[in-house]
matplotlib code that plots the C-alpha trace (Angstrom):
import matplotlib.pyplot as plt

x = [89.1, 90.5, 90.1, 93.1, 92.8, 94.6, 92.3, 93.1, 92.3, 91.7, 89.7, 91.5, 89.2, 88.1, 89.4, 91.7, 94.8, 94.5, 97.1, 96.7, 97.7, 97.3, 96.4, 97.3, 96.1, 99.1, 98.7, 102.0, 103.4, 103.3, 99.9, 97.3, 95.1, 97.9, 98.5, 101.2, 100.5, 102.0, 102.0, 99.9, 99.1, 96.5, 96.2, 93.5, 92.1, 89.4, 89.8, 93.1, 96.0, 97.0, 100.6, 101.7, 104.9, 106.8, 110.0, 111.7, 110.7, 113.9, 114.0, 117.7, 117.3, 116.5, 116.3, 112.8, 111.4, 112.9, 111.8, 108.3, 107.9, 108.8, 106.3, 103.5, 104.1, 104.5, 102.2, 98.8, 95.7, 95.6, 99.0, 97.7, 95.1, 94.4, 95.7, 99.0, 99.2, 102.3, 103.7, 107.2, 107.9, 106.5, 108.0, 107.3, 108.6, 111.9, 112.1, 111.7, 114.4, 116.8, 117.1, 116.6, 114.0, 111.2, 112.1, 108.7, 108.9, 112.3, 110.2, 111.9, 109.2, 110.8, 110.6, 107.1, 104.8, 102.0, 101.6, 98.9, 95.9, 96.3, 100.1, 102.8, 102.8, 105.1, 102.9, 99.8, 101.3, 102.4, 99.0, 97.2, 99.4, 99.1, 95.3, 94.1, 96.6, 98.4, 95.2, 94.4, 97.8, 98.9, 102.5, 104.5, 107.8, 109.6, 112.7, 115.8, 119.4, 122.1, 121.1, 123.9, 125.7, 125.9, 126.7, 125.6, 126.1, 122.7, 120.5, 116.9, 116.1, 113.7, 113.7, 113.4, 109.8, 107.9, 105.5, 107.4, 104.9, 105.0, 108.8, 108.9, 106.5, 108.7, 111.9, 110.3, 109.2, 112.7, 114.3, 111.9, 113.1, 116.4, 118.9, 122.6, 122.6, 119.7, 119.9, 118.3, 118.7, 119.3, 118.0, 119.8, 116.4, 113.0, 110.8, 108.5, 109.7, 107.4, 108.8, 107.6, 104.2, 103.9, 105.0, 102.8, 99.8, 100.8, 101.8, 104.5, 107.4, 110.3, 112.7, 116.0, 119.3, 120.5, 123.4, 123.9, 125.9, 122.7, 122.5, 121.6, 123.4, 122.2, 123.0, 121.1, 118.0, 118.0, 118.0, 115.1, 113.1, 113.6, 113.0, 109.7, 108.3, 109.6, 107.7, 104.5, 104.9, 105.7, 102.5, 100.3, 99.5, 101.5, 101.9, 105.2, 108.2, 110.6, 113.9, 116.3, 120.1, 122.5, 122.2, 124.6, 122.7, 123.7, 122.8, 123.4, 123.5, 124.2, 125.3, 129.0, 128.1, 128.2, 131.3, 130.6, 133.0, 134.0, 135.9, 135.4, 137.8, 138.8, 137.8, 140.1, 138.3, 140.6, 138.2, 135.7, 132.1, 131.9, 135.3, 135.8, 136.9, 138.4, 137.7, 140.2, 141.0, 141.0, 138.0, 138.5, 140.9, 140.0, 142.6, 142.4, 141.3, 143.0, 146.7, 149.4, 151.9, 149.5, 148.7, 145.1, 142.8, 142.1, 138.6, 138.5, 135.9, 134.4, 133.5, 134.4, 132.1, 131.5, 131.6, 128.0, 127.9, 130.2, 130.1, 130.1, 131.2, 134.9, 134.4, 133.0, 131.5, 131.5, 128.5, 128.4, 128.1, 131.3, 131.0, 128.5, 129.4, 127.2, 127.8, 127.5, 125.0, 123.8, 120.1, 117.9]
y = [105.1, 103.4, 99.6, 97.4, 95.8, 92.5, 89.5, 85.9, 83.4, 80.7, 80.7, 81.8, 80.2, 76.8, 73.5, 71.6, 72.3, 75.3, 76.5, 79.8, 83.4, 86.9, 88.7, 92.4, 94.3, 96.0, 97.8, 98.0, 98.3, 94.6, 93.9, 96.6, 94.6, 92.6, 91.4, 90.6, 87.0, 86.2, 82.4, 81.5, 78.3, 78.0, 74.8, 74.5, 71.8, 72.8, 75.5, 76.4, 78.9, 80.5, 80.8, 83.3, 82.2, 84.4, 84.3, 86.7, 89.8, 90.8, 89.1, 87.9, 85.8, 82.1, 79.9, 81.0, 80.5, 77.0, 75.9, 77.3, 75.8, 72.5, 73.0, 74.0, 70.7, 68.3, 69.7, 68.1, 69.3, 66.1, 67.1, 70.2, 71.7, 75.3, 77.1, 77.7, 80.6, 80.2, 83.0, 81.8, 85.0, 88.0, 90.6, 88.6, 91.1, 91.4, 87.6, 87.1, 89.8, 88.4, 91.8, 93.2, 95.7, 95.6, 96.3, 97.9, 100.7, 100.1, 99.4, 97.7, 95.6, 95.6, 99.4, 99.8, 99.1, 99.8, 100.3, 102.1, 100.6, 103.1, 103.3, 101.7, 97.9, 97.3, 99.6, 97.7, 94.3, 95.7, 97.1, 93.8, 91.9, 94.6, 94.9, 91.4, 88.6, 89.8, 90.3, 86.7, 85.3, 84.2, 83.5, 84.9, 83.5, 85.8, 84.3, 86.5, 86.1, 88.5, 88.8, 89.7, 92.2, 90.5, 87.1, 85.8, 82.9, 81.2, 82.6, 83.0, 86.2, 88.2, 91.9, 93.7, 94.8, 97.0, 94.2, 91.7, 88.9, 89.4, 89.4, 86.2, 84.5, 85.7, 84.4, 81.1, 80.7, 81.7, 79.2, 76.5, 77.4, 76.2, 77.7, 77.1, 80.6, 82.4, 86.2, 89.2, 91.5, 95.2, 96.8, 99.8, 101.3, 99.6, 102.3, 100.8, 97.2, 94.2, 93.1, 96.3, 95.9, 92.3, 93.2, 96.3, 94.1, 92.0, 88.9, 86.3, 86.9, 84.7, 86.1, 84.9, 85.6, 82.2, 83.0, 85.4, 86.2, 86.0, 82.2, 79.4, 76.2, 72.7, 73.5, 76.8, 75.4, 72.4, 74.9, 76.7, 73.5, 72.2, 75.5, 76.3, 72.9, 73.4, 76.7, 75.1, 72.4, 74.9, 76.9, 73.7, 73.8, 70.7, 67.5, 65.9, 66.5, 69.4, 68.6, 70.4, 70.7, 73.0, 76.7, 79.5, 82.3, 85.8, 89.4, 92.7, 95.2, 98.4, 100.1, 99.2, 95.8, 97.4, 98.4, 100.8, 101.8, 105.4, 104.8, 103.4, 100.6, 97.0, 95.2, 92.7, 90.6, 89.8, 87.5, 84.9, 84.4, 82.7, 83.8, 85.2, 88.8, 91.0, 94.7, 96.7, 93.9, 94.6, 93.0, 94.4, 96.6, 98.9, 99.3, 102.5, 101.2, 103.7, 103.4, 101.2, 102.0, 103.2, 101.2, 100.0, 101.6, 99.4, 99.0, 97.7, 96.0, 98.4, 95.4, 91.8, 89.1, 86.7, 87.9, 87.2, 89.2, 90.6, 92.6, 90.1, 91.8, 92.5, 96.3, 98.5, 102.0, 104.6, 103.9, 100.1, 97.8, 95.8, 93.7, 92.9, 91.3, 89.3, 88.8, 85.2, 85.0, 82.1, 82.6, 85.1]
z = [92.3, 89.1, 88.8, 88.3, 84.9, 85.8, 85.6, 86.7, 84.1, 86.7, 90.0, 93.1, 95.6, 94.2, 95.3, 93.0, 90.9, 88.6, 86.1, 84.2, 84.2, 85.6, 82.4, 82.2, 79.1, 77.5, 74.1, 72.2, 68.7, 68.0, 69.6, 69.8, 72.1, 73.7, 77.2, 79.7, 80.7, 84.1, 84.8, 87.9, 89.8, 92.5, 94.5, 97.1, 99.4, 101.9, 104.6, 106.0, 105.7, 102.4, 101.2, 98.5, 96.8, 94.3, 92.3, 89.8, 91.7, 90.0, 86.6, 86.7, 89.8, 89.1, 92.2, 92.9, 89.3, 89.1, 92.6, 92.1, 88.6, 90.1, 93.0, 90.6, 88.7, 91.6, 94.4, 94.5, 96.2, 98.3, 99.7, 101.4, 103.7, 102.6, 99.6, 97.8, 95.2, 93.1, 90.8, 89.6, 87.6, 89.6, 87.3, 84.2, 81.6, 83.5, 83.8, 80.1, 79.4, 82.0, 83.6, 87.1, 86.0, 83.5, 79.8, 79.4, 81.9, 83.7, 86.8, 89.8, 91.2, 94.7, 94.8, 93.3, 96.2, 96.9, 93.2, 91.2, 89.4, 86.6, 86.6, 84.6, 83.9, 86.9, 89.2, 88.1, 88.9, 92.3, 93.0, 92.2, 94.6, 97.3, 97.0, 95.9, 96.6, 99.8, 101.8, 101.1, 102.3, 105.8, 104.9, 102.0, 100.5, 98.1, 96.5, 95.8, 94.9, 93.8, 90.1, 87.7, 90.0, 93.5, 94.9, 98.3, 100.7, 100.6, 103.4, 104.3, 106.2, 108.3, 109.4, 112.7, 113.1, 115.5, 116.2, 118.3, 117.8, 114.0, 114.0, 116.1, 113.6, 110.7, 112.4, 113.1, 109.4, 108.3, 110.6, 109.2, 105.7, 106.9, 104.5, 105.3, 106.7, 108.6, 108.7, 110.3, 107.3, 107.4, 104.2, 102.7, 101.7, 102.3, 100.9, 98.2, 98.8, 98.5, 101.8, 103.5, 101.9, 103.2, 106.7, 106.8, 106.2, 109.2, 107.2, 107.9, 105.4, 104.4, 101.8, 100.6, 99.0, 97.6, 95.2, 92.4, 89.2, 87.1, 87.3, 89.7, 90.8, 91.6, 95.2, 95.4, 93.6, 96.0, 98.9, 97.4, 96.7, 100.2, 101.9, 100.3, 101.3, 104.8, 105.1, 103.8, 106.4, 109.2, 108.2, 108.5, 104.8, 103.8, 105.6, 106.7, 108.8, 108.1, 106.4, 108.6, 108.8, 110.7, 109.8, 110.8, 112.5, 111.4, 112.3, 110.6, 113.6, 111.7, 108.5, 109.2, 107.7, 104.2, 102.2, 99.3, 96.5, 96.1, 92.9, 89.4, 88.4, 88.3, 91.5, 93.2, 95.9, 98.7, 100.6, 99.4, 100.4, 103.8, 104.9, 108.4, 108.2, 111.0, 111.5, 109.5, 107.1, 103.4, 101.7, 98.2, 96.2, 93.3, 90.5, 88.4, 85.0, 82.7, 83.5, 85.0, 87.7, 90.4, 93.5, 94.1, 96.6, 99.6, 101.1, 104.6, 106.8, 109.4, 111.7, 112.1, 110.7, 107.8, 104.2, 103.1, 99.9, 97.2, 94.1, 91.2, 87.9, 87.5, 87.1, 89.8, 89.9, 92.7, 94.9, 94.2, 97.1, 97.2, 100.3, 103.1, 106.5, 108.8, 112.5, 113.8, 116.7, 118.9, 118.0, 116.4]

ax = plt.figure().add_subplot(projection="3d")
ax.plot(x, y, z, "-o")
ax.set_aspect("equal")
plt.show()
């Protein structure tokens, strides 16, 4: 069996505050014996649960990297019992390029699990997380937002799982994160996802969608900073009371929550994020881009709910997700 070449430059199991890298050898034109250096912080104090915290799984999503850079700077070993592993830029090449996927191999980190120790750069990173870091973790927080192509109301989310006890533990951690919206998320395709790898190993997972458009706001970053500390407190790693505020509980019961374009063109949103939408209501129009004098094509909601996501760029292609609806529920 091939050995993964990634090496941490700091100890993963020693008490204290350690800042360094995951070093992945990568020979390339401008550096024959070069490396991809993925920033890493490990903070440990005695025996206790371990949390694995990641941002920039997709490189154009920024709330996670900012919140985790802040946490790596401000969290002290004396603040915790157990261990916190912080990787602010999970797909570091994509993060530095400001792109969803890696510029090295076009790898989508969130579709590359379980990875390969002798695969592409993205596959090697995925394999190291899957085989080395994930087995050590009790709770995992992986930050996402919409990147350059989607925008979301800010939510933390869990998934429906076969193991009811594991699902309940994930929901409890998501509720502790306490984003303005709390979601049971229905994925379009979960094959190869980091989320799936985490859940398959029986871990507690909190993931998010906190905004989008290829940027972050003061509000979305504040939600991320508060949320990750809440999860650490909920897990018994960090001391202190949870900072909680009202959160709207949402579910995605089926595929009717998604609206996909079947046309290329100029998109006209007809509802804004957070708006209440009735079944049959137009949520977006697509104008044909190459001529005037033709009416737009209407796209309608297949169910009633709240608009939780929308296509962000002004142009849309056939197959693009244009809108996502969530259904308000009393509890998850």
